[in-house]
C-alpha positions as CSV (number, residue, x, y, z in Angstrom):
1,M,-130.0,9.8,247.7
2,E,-132.5,10.0,244.9
3,V,-135.6,7.7,245.2
4,K,-134.8,5.7,242.1
5,T,-131.2,5.0,243.3
6,K,-132.4,4.2,246.8
7,T,-134.9,1.7,245.4
8,L,-132.1,-0.2,243.6
9,A,-129.6,0.0,246.5
10,P,-131.5,0.9,249.6
11,C,-128.6,0.7,252.1
12,V,-125.6,3.1,252.2
13,Q,-123.5,0.1,253.3
14,K,-122.4,-1.7,250.2
15,D,-122.0,-5.4,250.8
16,D,-123.6,-8.8,250.0
17,M,-126.9,-7.6,251.6
18,S,-127.5,-6.0,248.2
19,Q,-128.1,-9.5,246.9
20,I,-130.6,-10.3,249.6
21,Y,-132.8,-7.2,249.4
22,P,-134.5,-8.0,246.1
23,V,-135.0,-11.7,247.1
24,Y,-136.5,-10.6,250.4
25,K,-138.8,-8.1,248.7
26,T,-140.3,-10.8,246.5
27,A,-140.2,-13.8,248.8
28,D,-143.5,-15.1,250.1
29,I,-142.1,-17.0,253.1
30,I,-139.2,-16.1,255.4
31,V,-137.5,-18.9,257.3
32,L,-135.6,-18.0,260.3
33,A,-133.3,-20.9,260.9
34,S,-130.7,-20.7,263.7
35,P,-129.0,-22.6,266.5
36,M,-129.9,-21.1,269.9
37,Y,-127.1,-18.8,271.3
38,Y,-127.8,-17.5,274.8
39,W,-131.6,-18.0,274.4
40,G,-131.9,-16.2,271.1
41,I,-131.2,-16.4,267.4
42,T,-127.5,-16.0,266.4
43,G,-126.1,-12.5,266.3
44,Q,-125.4,-12.9,262.6
45,L,-129.0,-13.6,261.8
46,K,-130.2,-10.8,264.0
47,C,-127.9,-8.3,262.3
48,A,-128.9,-9.4,258.8
49,F,-132.6,-9.2,259.8
50,D,-132.1,-5.8,261.3
51,R,-130.6,-4.5,258.0
52,L,-133.8,-5.5,256.2
53,F,-135.4,-2.4,257.8
54,V,-134.1,-0.4,254.8
55,I,-136.8,-2.1,252.7
56,A,-139.5,-0.7,255.0
57,E,-137.8,2.7,254.7
58,L,-138.6,2.7,251.0
59,N,-142.3,2.9,251.9
60,P,-143.6,6.3,252.9
61,N,-145.3,4.7,255.9
62,Y,-142.4,2.5,256.8
63,E,-144.4,-0.6,256.2
64,N,-142.6,-3.9,255.9
65,P,-143.5,-6.3,253.1
66,Q,-146.2,-8.7,254.2
67,K,-144.7,-12.2,254.6
68,E,-145.4,-15.6,256.1
69,C,-142.8,-16.9,258.4
70,I,-141.3,-20.0,259.9
71,L,-138.9,-20.5,262.8
72,L,-136.5,-23.4,263.0
73,M,-134.4,-23.5,266.1
74,A,-131.8,-26.1,267.3
75,S,-130.5,-26.0,270.8
76,E,-128.8,-28.0,273.6
77,G,-131.7,-27.4,276.0
78,N,-135.0,-29.2,275.5
79,T,-137.6,-27.6,277.8
80,S,-140.3,-25.1,277.2
81,D,-138.5,-22.7,279.6
82,N,-135.4,-23.0,277.4
83,F,-137.3,-22.0,274.3
84,A,-139.5,-19.3,276.0
85,P,-137.2,-16.3,275.2
86,V,-136.9,-17.3,271.5
87,K,-140.7,-17.9,271.4
88,A,-141.3,-14.4,272.8
89,F,-138.9,-12.8,270.4
90,Y,-140.4,-14.5,267.4
91,E,-144.0,-13.9,268.3
92,G,-143.2,-10.2,269.0
93,L,-141.4,-9.8,265.8
94,I,-144.1,-11.3,263.5
95,S,-146.8,-9.5,265.5
96,H,-145.1,-6.1,264.9
97,L,-144.4,-6.9,261.3
98,G,-148.0,-8.2,260.7
99,W,-146.6,-11.5,259.4
100,K,-148.3,-14.8,259.6
101,N,-146.7,-17.6,261.5
102,L,-146.7,-20.9,259.5
103,G,-145.0,-22.9,262.2
104,I,-142.1,-23.4,264.6
105,V,-139.8,-26.4,265.0
106,Y,-137.8,-26.5,268.2
107,A,-135.1,-29.1,268.0
108,G,-133.7,-29.4,271.5
109,G,-131.3,-31.8,273.1
110,N,-128.7,-31.5,270.4
111,M,-125.4,-31.2,272.2
112,N,-123.0,-32.3,269.5
113,I,-122.8,-32.1,265.8
114,G,-125.0,-34.8,264.2
115,D,-127.1,-35.4,267.4
116,I,-130.3,-34.5,265.5
117,L,-129.7,-37.5,263.2
118,N,-130.7,-39.7,266.1
119,K,-134.0,-37.7,266.7
120,P,-136.3,-38.8,263.8
121,E,-139.2,-37.0,265.5
122,Q,-137.5,-33.6,265.2
123,L,-136.5,-34.3,261.6
124,K,-140.1,-35.4,260.8
125,Q,-141.6,-32.3,262.3
126,A,-139.4,-30.1,260.1
127,E,-140.1,-32.2,257.1
128,D,-143.9,-32.1,257.7
129,L,-143.7,-28.3,258.1
130,G,-141.9,-28.0,254.9
131,K,-144.4,-30.2,253.1
132,S,-147.3,-28.1,254.5
133,I,-146.2,-24.9,252.6
């Protein structure tokens, strides 16, 4: 694929990710927001994030765009042990990408749809993080 063409459509797979690539390239902040599935982010978010590697491939040194990042995670469990695998993944990810962490909100103890509405402290923490950026 010619460099000019690859810059416009960096991935050989043609789907809606082509709408995400230009936004990702110009975004200042990336927010990873996900419910916890088996002590990690959802498979859908992981797959989408993995596909962003094509942007790094556009750089001769395979460098990713420099970003600031936030993690928002809802889960049923509400202990530090419960969030430890997600924390390790997120910290490893941003460390390898050279990104700056702007904050993490773990919203645990949410077993059913709407449970978070009864947890004003979790909602306030997310709101405060949003206001800080």
